SERO-4910 file (N, C-alpha, C, O; in steps of 0.05 Angstrom, whole numbers):
BEGIN
 pado doro    nc1    nc2    nc3   cac1   cac2   cac3    cc1    cc2    cc3    oc1    oc2    oc3
  Met    A     22    -24      3     -3      7      6     15     27      4     33     28     21
  Ser    A     14     44    -16     26     68    -24      5     89     -7    -17     91    -17
  Asp    A     10    104     14     -8    122     34      5    152     25     22    162     39
  Trp    A     -5    165      1      5    187     -7     -9    219      8    -31    228      1
  Ala    A      2    227     20    -22    253     26    -41    261      4    -37    259    -20
  Val    A    -55    268     12    -84    276     -9    -98    306     -1   -117    310     14
  Gly    A    -84    323    -13    -93    354     -6   -110    367    -29   -114    354    -49
  Leu    A   -121    395    -25   -129    410    -40   -131    444    -49   -131    465    -37
  Ser    A   -132    437    -75   -125    470    -88   -143    491    -83   -162    488    -98
  Thr    A   -145    512    -68   -162    527    -64   -174    541    -84   -190    560    -79
  Gly    A   -167    532   -116   -168    541   -132   -201    536   -137   -215    554   -146
  Cys    A   -210    517   -131   -240    509   -128   -263    530   -118   -287    528   -124
  Phe    A   -250    552   -101   -265    579    -98   -246    598   -108   -235    612    -91
  Tyr    A   -240    600   -133   -219    630   -138   -237    651   -148   -229    669   -163
  Gln    A   -257    648   -140   -279    671   -149   -279    679   -116   -278    703   -113
  Thr    A   -280    666    -96   -278    680    -67   -265    677    -56   -250    658    -56
  Ser    A   -266    701    -37   -236    711    -12   -226    682      1   -241    668     14
  Ile    A   -196    674     -4   -200    660     11   -198    665     41   -187    647     54
  Phe    A   -205    681     50   -214    680     78   -233    669     86   -237    658    108
  Asp    A   -251    673     62   -284    659     67   -284    628     61   -305    615     66
  Cys    A   -263    615     53   -261    585     47   -245    571     66   -250    547     70
  Leu    A   -227    584     79   -204    560     97   -217    542    112   -213    518    111
  Glu    A   -234    553    125   -246    541    151   -267    520    141   -270    498    153
  Pro    A   -283    527    118   -297    501    113   -289    479     90   -303    463     78
  Ile    A   -259    489     88   -242    463     76   -230    448     98   -225    424     95
  Arg    A   -224    462    123   -206    444    141   -232    429    158   -231    408    170
  Asn    A   -251    446    157   -280    422    165   -288    404    146   -308    390    153
  Thr    A   -278    401    124   -282    379    111   -261    351    111   -263    329     99
  Gly    A   -243    359    126   -226    339    129   -193    346    124   -175    336    138
  Phe    A   -188    368     97   -174    367     88   -146    389    102   -153    411    111
  Gly    A   -124    382    102   -101    399    122    -82    408    104    -68    427    111
  Leu    A    -79    398     84    -58    405     59    -60    419     37    -70    407     18
  Leu    A    -53    445     34    -65    463     16    -48    472     -9    -25    481     -8
  Glu    A    -64    469    -34    -50    489    -53    -67    512    -58    -91    511    -63
  Ile    A    -49    542    -53    -63    559    -55    -63    571    -80    -42    572    -93
  Cys    A    -86    581    -90    -96    599   -108    -79    628   -115    -67    638    -95
  Ser    A    -77    641   -136    -59    658   -140    -80    686   -154    -72    708   -160
  Cys    A   -108    674   -157   -129    693   -171   -135    724   -153   -142    726   -129
  Pro    A   -132    738   -166   -135    764   -152   -158    766   -138   -156    775   -115
  Ala    A   -182    757   -148   -208    750   -130   -214    735    -99   -232    736    -82
  His    A   -183    717   -103   -185    691    -79   -161    709    -67   -168    716    -44
  Leu    A   -138    718    -72   -116    717    -56    -98    745    -71    -84    735    -88
  Asp    A    -96    767    -70    -82    790    -88    -50    778    -72    -46    777    -48
  Tyr    A    -32    770    -92     -8    761    -88      0    792    -80      8    799    -58
  His    A     -3    812   -103      9    833    -90      9    851    -70     25    870    -69
  Asp    A     -8    846    -54     -9    853    -31      3    842    -10     -9    822     -1
  Gln    A     28    851      2     30    825     21     14    828     55     14    810     72
  Glu    A      6    848     56    -11    849     84    -24    826     85    -26    810    104
  Lys    A    -37    824     55    -61    808     59    -47    780     56    -61    761     64
  Val    A    -29    775     47     -8    746     45     -2    745     70     -9    723     77
  Arg    A      8    755     89     16    752    114    -11    747    126    -13    724    135
  Ala    A    -28    758    129    -61    757    133    -68    724    135    -69    709    155
  Ala    A    -74    717    105    -78    690     98    -59    674    111    -70    657    125
  Ala    A    -25    674    112    -10    662    122    -22    652    147    -27    628    152
  Gly    A    -25    674    165    -37    671    194    -56    664    197    -61    662    221
  Leu    A    -76    656    180   -107    646    181   -102    615    174   -118    599    183
  Ile    A    -82    607    160    -74    583    154    -60    571    169    -59    547    167
  His    A    -43    586    191    -36    568    211    -47    574    240    -37    567    262
  Asp    A    -63    584    236    -85    586    267    -98    556    260    -94    536    274
  Leu    A   -117    559    230   -123    536    233   -119    507    233   -136    489    234
  Gly    A    -86    504    231    -75    480    237    -69    471    204    -55    451    198
  Leu    A    -82    488    185    -65    479    157    -42    484    143    -30    506    141
  Glu    A    -35    462    132     -8    466    117     -3    473     94     -8    457     76
  Pro    A      6    496     88     12    520     53     32    485     40     52    474     49
  Phe    A     20    479     25     39    456     11     51    474    -11     75    481    -10
  Ser    A     34    481    -32     49    494    -58     28    530    -62      9    541    -51
  Phe    A     44    537    -82     25    558    -88     31    562   -116     53    560   -127
  His    A     -2    571   -129      8    561   -163      9    582   -171     -9    597   -163
  Ala    A     30    592   -190     36    619   -208     13    631   -217     -6    616   -224
  Pro    A      9    662   -220    -10    669   -243     -7    659   -272     15    658   -284
  Phe    A    -23    655   -280    -23    654   -312    -52    669   -321    -74    671   -309
  Ala    A    -41    679   -348    -51    695   -363    -39    698   -392    -15    692   -397
  Asp    A    -59    710   -415    -49    710   -438    -19    729   -444     -2    727   -462
  Asp    A    -24    751   -417     -2    767   -420     25    764   -411     45    777   -415
  Ile    A     22    736   -391     47    730   -377     59    707   -397     43    689   -399
  Asp    A     74    704   -406     89    701   -423    124    700   -424    138    717   -436
  Ile    A    134    681   -412    151    682   -411    170    673   -433    195    674   -430
  Thr    A    156    664   -458    176    656   -482    171    673   -510    172    669   -534
  Ala    A    165    689   -495    156    718   -514    178    722   -532    201    726   -522
  Met    A    177    722   -553    193    744   -565    200    764   -567    220    767   -581
  Asp    A    192    780   -560    198    810   -546    211    808   -521    197    801   -502
  Arg    A    235    814   -516    250    820   -486    230    839   -469    227    830   -446
  Glu    A    221    854   -474    208    867   -457    180    854   -444    175    855   -420
  Gln    A    170    846   -456    141    822   -443    155    805   -434    145    797   -413
  Arg    A    179    793   -441    187    771   -420    198    782   -397    197    771   -375
  Glu    A    208    804   -401    218    813   -373    196    826   -354    202    833   -331
  Arg    A    172    830   -363    153    840   -343    140    813   -346    120    817   -332
  Ser    A    137    792   -355    126    767   -339    141    752   -322    131    737   -305
  Arg    A    168    754   -326    187    749   -304    185    769   -278    183    760   -255
  Asp    A    186    784   -281    182    810   -258    143    794   -242    138    786   -219
  Glu    A    131    796   -255    105    777   -242    109    756   -233    101    755   -210
  Leu    A    122    733   -242    129    708   -225    149    717   -205    150    702   -185
  Leu    A    163    733   -205    182    743   -182    161    749   -159    160    741   -135
  Arg    A    147    764   -170    135    780   -141    108    760   -132     99    762   -110
  Ala    A     97    742   -149     89    715   -137    104    698   -120     95    689    -99
  Ala    A    135    690   -131    144    674   -114    154    689    -86    166    676    -69
  Asp    A    147    718    -82    154    725    -56    127    729    -40    129    737    -17
  Ala    A    108    724    -48     76    716    -39     85    686    -30     81    680     -7
  Ala    A     98    664    -49     93    633    -39    109    641    -11     95    636      9
  Ala    A    132    650     -5    148    652      7    147    662     42    155    658     65
  Leu    A    125    682     21    109    692     53     91    670     62     91    664     86
  Leu    A     74    657     45     60    633     55     69    607     67     55    589     76
  Asp    A     98    610     65    106    589     71    111    555     56    120    536     68
  Val    A    105    556     34     94    538     20    120    525     15    139    538     22
  Arg    A    127    490      0    145    484     -3    144    477    -35    158    460    -45
  Tyr    A    129    488    -45    131    483    -72    112    510    -90     90    518    -80
  Phe    A    123    522   -114    116    548   -126    112    535   -154    130    529   -170
  Val    A     85    531   -157     77    521   -187     73    542   -204     62    564   -201
  Ile    A     86    528   -231     94    547   -252     83    535   -282     90    514   -290
  His    A     58    559   -300     60    543   -318     75    552   -340     69    575   -346
  Pro    A     98    541   -361    121    551   -370    112    560   -391    129    572   -404
  Gly    A     89    560   -401     87    577   -432     57    593   -423     43    590   -403
  Pro    A     53    612   -445     29    625   -447      1    608   -446      3    584   -451
  Glu    A    -23    620   -440    -39    610   -447    -59    611   -473    -83    612   -472
  Lys    A    -47    612   -493    -50    617   -523    -38    590   -533    -21    576   -521
  Gly    A    -49    586   -555    -45    568   -578    -32    578   -603    -23    601   -606
  Gly    A    -30    559   -620    -24    573   -648      2    593   -652      5    611   -668
  Leu    A     20    583   -632     43    605   -639     70    586   -663     80    564   -665
  Pro    A     71    608   -674     86    598   -693    113    570   -697    136    574   -690
  Asn    A    106    548   -707    125    531   -703    151    543   -710    167    536   -692
  Gln    A    163    558   -727    183    565   -735    199    585   -707    223    590   -705
  Glu    A    181    593   -692    188    603   -668    200    588   -640    211    597   -620
  Arg    A    193    560   -649    189    545   -624    216    539   -614    224    548   -593
  Thr    A    229    524   -630    253    527   -607    273    554   -595    292    547   -580
  Gln    A    269    577   -600    269    604   -591    260    610   -563    272    618   -543
  Arg    A    225    600   -570    209    601   -547    222    582   -521    219    587   -497
  Met    A    233    564   -530    235    544   -514    263    555   -502    259    555   -478
  His    A    282    563   -506    318    578   -497    301    599   -481    305    599   -457
  Asn    A    279    620   -494    271    639   -475    260    633   -442    266    642   -420
  Ala    A    243    614   -451    230    600   -429    251    592   -403    250    600   -380
  Ala    A    272    572   -417    297    564   -402    307    587   -383    305    586   -359
  Gly    A    318    608   -398    328    629   -389    305    642   -365    311    640   -341
  Val    A    286    653   -372    273    658   -352    267    643   -324    263    654   -302
  Leu    A    266    619   -329    253    598   -308    290    602   -289    296    604   -266
  Asp    A    302    602   -306    333    601   -285    328    620   -267    329    617   -243
  Gln    A    322    643   -279    323    666   -259    303    665   -235    308    672   -212
  Val    A    280    656   -244    252    650   -227    268    627   -203    267    625   -179
  Ser    A    279    614   -222    288    587   -200    311    591   -172    310    582   -149
  Arg    A    335    612   -190    344    624   -167    341    646   -145    355    654   -126
  His    A    311    653   -158    300    677   -128    291    657   -111    301    655    -89
  Cys    A    268    636   -123    256    618   -106    278    605    -93    275    610    -69
  Gln    A    298    591    -97    319    586    -75    323    599    -55    319    595    -31
  His    A    334    625    -75    342    648    -40    309    652    -22    308    662      0
  Gln    A    291    644    -34    267    648     -7    266    624     -1    242    626      7
  Gly    A    270    604      2    270    575     12    235    562     -1    216    552     10
  Val    A    240    567    -26    219    553    -40    234    539    -64    255    548    -73
  Ser    A    220    512    -76    222    501    -94    208    505   -116    184    510   -112
  Leu    A    214    503   -142    204    512   -165    193    487   -176    209    468   -177
  Val    A    169    482   -186    162    458   -205    143    471   -230    127    490   -230
  Leu    A    153    455   -250    137    465   -275    116    443   -281    116    419   -274
  Glu    A     94    459   -297     62    441   -295     65    430   -318     82    444   -330
  Asn    A     57    408   -335     47    399   -367     24    417   -366      7    421   -349
  Met    A     30    428   -396     10    447   -404    -13    423   -418    -10    398   -419
  Leu    A    -40    442   -427    -62    421   -446    -42    422   -474    -27    439   -482
  Pro    A    -50    397   -483    -37    394   -509    -30    412   -532    -10    411   -546
  His    A    -50    427   -534    -53    459   -556    -36    476   -546    -40    498   -557
  Leu    A    -17    478   -530     -8    498   -525     23    488   -514     32    464   -513
  Phe    A     37    511   -508     71    506   -508     73    493   -479     64    504   -458
  Cys    A     86    470   -480    103    459   -460     70    436   -454     63    430   -431
  Gly    A     55    427   -482     34    406   -476     35    380   -478     16    364   -478
  His    A     63    374   -478     75    353   -472    105    346   -462    127    357   -467
  Val    A     96    320   -441    117    318   -423    146    324   -437    161    336   -422
  Arg    A    160    317   -468    177    311   -475    185    344   -473    207    349   -465
  Glu    A    168    366   -481    175    389   -485    191    405   -451    209    421   -446
  Leu    A    170    388   -434    188    396   -404    210    381   -399    227    393   -385
  Leu    A    215    358   -406    241    349   -405    267    364   -420    291    362   -415
  Trp    A    254    379   -439    271    394   -453    285    413   -443    310    418   -441
  Ile    A    261    426   -435    271    454   -414    283    451   -393    300    467   -385
  Leu    A    273    425   -376    294    418   -355    330    410   -362    352    412   -351
  Gly    A    319    401   -386    359    400   -394    361    423   -402    382    430   -391
  Ala    A    352    447   -417    368    470   -418    374    487   -392    389    506   -393
  Met    A    364    480   -374    364    502   -354    390    496   -338    400    474   -334
  Glu    A    398    520   -330    424    515   -310    418    501   -288    433    482   -282
  Ser    A    397    508   -273    386    502   -246    383    477   -249    381    467   -271
  Ile    A    384    460   -222    377    432   -218    360    426   -192    355    404   -182
  Glu    A    350    453   -183    329    455   -169    309    455   -167    301    463   -146
  Leu    A    290    446   -186    273    442   -195    264    418   -197    279    399   -196
  Gly    A    232    414   -200    222    391   -215    195    391   -226    190    415   -231
  Ile    A    176    378   -233    151    379   -250    132    369   -224    138    352   -207
  Cys    A    106    385   -229     82    376   -224     68    360   -247     71    368   -270
  Leu    A     59    345   -243     37    330   -267     10    335   -267     -6    321   -253
  Asp    A      3    353   -282    -27    354   -283    -33    319   -299    -22    308   -317
  Thr    A    -56    310   -282    -63    287   -297    -82    294   -319    -77    285   -341
  Gly    A   -109    312   -316   -124    326   -329   -105    329   -363   -108    318   -385
  His    A    -90    348   -353    -73    355   -384    -54    330   -394    -45    331   -418
  Ala    A    -50    312   -381    -32    286   -388    -52    266   -403    -44    251   -421
  His    A    -74    267   -395    -95    242   -407   -110    259   -427   -133    251   -429
  Leu    A   -105    278   -442   -109    293   -460    -96    292   -481   -106    289   -504
  Ser    A    -68    296   -474    -51    283   -485    -42    262   -497    -29    262   -519
  Gly    A    -50    241   -482    -41    219   -487    -16    209   -469     -9    185   -467
  Asp    A     -3    232   -454     20    218   -437     22    204   -417     42    192   -408
  Leu    A     -5    205   -405    -13    201   -370      0    166   -370     10    157   -349
  Arg    A     -1    145   -402      1    119   -387     29    110   -380     37     89   -369
  Thr    A     49    138   -392     79    126   -388     94    151   -377    118    153   -378
  Val    A     72    177   -363     88    187   -354    115    187   -326    136    197   -318
  Ala    A     95    168   -319    120    166   -285    139    155   -298    157    157   -282
  His    A    149    143   -317    167    126   -327    186    146   -338    210    143   -332
  Lys    A    180    168   -354    193    187   -356    201    211   -346    216    227   -357
  Leu    A    186    214   -315    192    232   -301    201    227   -271    200    243   -252
  Ser    A    209    204   -270    222    191   -239    241    202   -245    252    200   -267
  Gly    A    247    217   -225    265    236   -209    264    257   -212    283    268   -203
  His    A    244    274   -224    241    299   -225    209    300   -218    200    323   -223
  Leu    A    192    285   -209    157    283   -207    164    291   -174    177    276   -160
  Arg    A    155    317   -164    148    323   -137    117    323   -129    110    317   -107
  Met    A    104    328   -145     77    330   -132     55    327   -159     63    326   -182
  Ile    A     26    326   -152      5    315   -173    -12    332   -176    -24    331   -154
  His    A    -25    355   -195    -53    362   -193    -67    340   -200    -61    330   -221
  Ala    A    -86    330   -185   -103    313   -194   -129    318   -204   -145    327   -188
  Ser    A   -137    314   -222   -174    317   -237   -173    302   -257   -154    293   -268
  Asp    A   -202    300   -265   -212    275   -280   -222    296   -305   -228    320   -302
  Asn    A   -221    282   -331   -242    289   -353   -257    268   -366   -260    245   -358
  Arg    A   -267    279   -388   -275    252   -405   -265    245   -431   -273    229   -447
  Gly    A   -241    266   -433   -224    260   -461   -238    284   -476   -236    281   -500
  His    A   -247    298   -471   -253    321   -501   -243    351   -491   -234    366   -508
  Gly    A   -246    360   -461   -239    379   -449   -224    373   -422   -223    351   -411
  Asp    A   -210    403   -410   -204    403   -381   -225    402   -364   -226    421   -349
  Asp    A   -242    386   -361   -269    386   -348   -257    388   -315   -275    393   -298
  His    A   -232    384   -305   -234    387   -281   -244    369   -258   -239    375   -235
  Leu    A   -258    347   -264   -276    334   -251   -265    320   -223   -241    321   -227
  Pro    A   -269    309   -201   -260    295   -186   -253    262   -189   -267    243   -196
  Pro    A   -231    265   -183   -225    234   -187   -246    218   -188   -266    221   -173
  Gly    A   -244    193   -217   -266    174   -212   -292    182   -226   -312    168   -230
  Glu    A   -290    204   -231   -317    214   -245   -310    224   -280   -325    239   -293
  Gly    A   -288    215   -289   -279    213   -317   -271    190   -330   -275    168   -320
  Gln    A   -255    193   -357   -242    171   -358   -217    161   -357   -210    142   -371
  Ile    A   -200    175   -338   -172    166   -331   -179    138   -307   -194    138   -288
  Asp    A   -164    121   -316   -154     95   -312   -137    103   -281   -113    100   -281
  Trp    A   -147    110   -264   -136    112   -229   -116     95   -221    -93    100   -213
  Gln    A   -131     70   -225   -118     42   -211    -93     50   -230    -76     61   -216
  Ala    A    -85     49   -254    -70     39   -268    -45     61   -261    -22     56   -256
  Phe    A    -65     93   -264    -40    107   -256    -28    107   -229     -4    111   -228
  Leu    A    -39    103   -210    -33     99   -186     -9     77   -175      5     77   -155
  Glu    A    -11     57   -202      4     30   -202     30     41   -215     51     30   -212
  Gln    A     27     62   -227     53     77   -241     70     91   -215     93     85   -212
  Leu    A     59    105   -201     68    119   -177     81    105   -158     99    116   -146
  Ser    A     73     76   -150     81     61   -141    107     55   -147    127     61   -135
  Arg    A    102     42   -171    130     27   -182    149     45   -182    170     35   -174
  Tyr    A    149     70   -189    173     90   -195    174    101   -169    188    120   -173
  Asp    A    168    101   -146    175    108   -116    165    135   -115    179    153   -105
  Phe    A    138    141   -126    138    172   -118    133    174    -85    123    157    -70
  Arg    A    144    205    -80    143    202    -56    128    236    -44    134    247    -23
  Gly    A    111    244    -60    108    273    -58     72    266    -53     61    246    -44
  Ala    A     58    292    -62     37    299    -45     14    296    -81     20    300   -105
  Ile    A    -11    288    -67    -26    295    -92    -55    315    -88    -74    310    -72
  Met    A    -52    334   -102    -63    360    -99    -94    357   -113    -91    357   -137
  Leu    A   -115    356   -109   -140    356   -119   -142    380   -128   -138    400   -114
  Glu    A   -149    380   -160   -153    409   -171   -177    405   -184   -176    399   -208
  Ile    A   -196    406   -174   -228    411   -187   -237    430   -191   -221    447   -185
  Ala    A   -258    440   -200   -273    457   -211   -298    464   -190   -312    446   -183
  Gly    A   -302    485   -184   -319    498   -170   -346    506   -182   -349    518   -204
  Asn    A   -363    500   -169   -394    509   -178   -404    539   -162   -412    543   -139
  His    A   -400    553   -178   -402    585   -164   -426    588   -159   -434    602   -140
  His    A   -445    572   -177   -472    580   -173   -491    565   -149   -514    570   -142
  Gly    A   -476    547   -142   -479    529   -120   -476    530    -94   -471    550    -81
  Asp    A   -481    506    -83   -476    506    -54   -442    498    -50   -434    475    -55
  Pro    A   -427    514    -43   -393    511    -31   -394    479    -22   -377    464    -30
  Arg    A   -412    472     -7   -411    440      0   -412    426     -8   -407    406      4
  Thr    A   -421    425    -38   -428    409    -58   -399    401    -69   -392    378    -75
  Val    A   -383    424    -73   -352    422    -83   -338    408    -65   -322    390    -71
  Leu    A   -345    419    -38   -323    398    -17   -333    370    -18   -317    351    -19
  Glu    A   -362    367    -17   -369    341     -8   -361    322    -32   -365    298    -29
  Gly    A   -349    334    -58   -340    324    -86   -310    314    -74   -300    292    -69
  Ala    A   -304    333    -72   -272    334    -67   -269    311    -48   -258    291    -57
  Arg    A   -277    310    -22   -275    285      4   -284    264    -11   -267    246    -10
  Asn    A   -304    256    -27   -319    232    -46   -287    227    -56   -274    209    -47
  Ala    A   -276    247    -76   -246    236    -96   -224    224    -73   -218    201    -77
  Arg    A   -212    239    -49   -197    232    -36   -202    211    -23   -182    199    -14
  Arg    A   -228    202    -18   -236    170    -12   -226    150    -28   -215    129    -23
  Tyr    A   -235    166    -53   -228    141    -83   -203    136    -77   -193    116    -68
  Leu    A   -193    156    -81   -167    148    -82   -145    137    -72   -125    129    -83
  Arg    A   -150    136    -45   -145    120    -12   -151     94    -17   -138     76     -7
  Asn    A   -170     90    -32   -187     68    -28   -170     51    -52   -161     29    -46
  Leu    A   -167     62    -78   -150     41    -96   -123     47    -91   -106     37   -106
  Ala    A   -113     66    -65    -84     63    -55    -82     31    -43    -66     14    -50
  Arg    A   -100     29    -24    -96     12    -13    -95    -18    -19    -93    -35     -3
  Arg    A    -96    -21    -51    -98    -45    -67    -80    -46    -74    -75    -68    -85
  Leu    A    -56    -24    -73    -28    -36    -90    -17    -46    -77    -21    -42    -53
  Pro    A      7    -68    -85     22    -86    -69     42    -74    -55     53    -53    -63
  Leu    A     45    -84    -39     70    -68    -19    102    -66    -22    116    -55     -5
***
């Protein structure tokens, strides 16, 4: 049996203030958190608010495991324009400062822009651009006592396949970083069947969500098409030692208790599967 810690991303409440959702999360039985950087949830530019959030997390007995960097069309560390790359880098550095104030272990970054259709003839240069900026961010994170991890993207986006993440890791000077595997993204890109083998040695954490094979639905594990038994067997076989963070969609027109009940059911589902794994 493998008994991985299963936590919850506060991103399921990204339109709600973090100060309003931490206690309900704690009361549902979750102790391990990934913290969302959406400004409506927690404005990471406001250090006083970040400190207040860190204090509330501590007072509730919760553990801040990771902080998800902001992502948007205009945050593009691959950009061919140097000034845009530098603006994007500076935004990530500011978010990394917030991650340090929150006292998380990992700072999770989308290594490319949230837009597809990038010219193929620019791809190699964009890969080098990303590696250069990420080296700077990684050094800043090390200085702050936080580890940088890169997340695999949706298949139509930059770094939408694990092989591209591995290329960037190889191109970077820094060795103090790893990978956060998003199961929903990897399922859509066709990488999930072999990903634990490819990433062994680099994999630090999992973003766990399910989908039906057509879009990034962010369903609770067990409600889509992913073969979770096979995936957990991979993690066990390659001695994964990290945490599994549920990254599921919230229903902002309904009762947040429904979202938390889905998260709790998903955690129970994953733990029941893990208990069946061979010692």
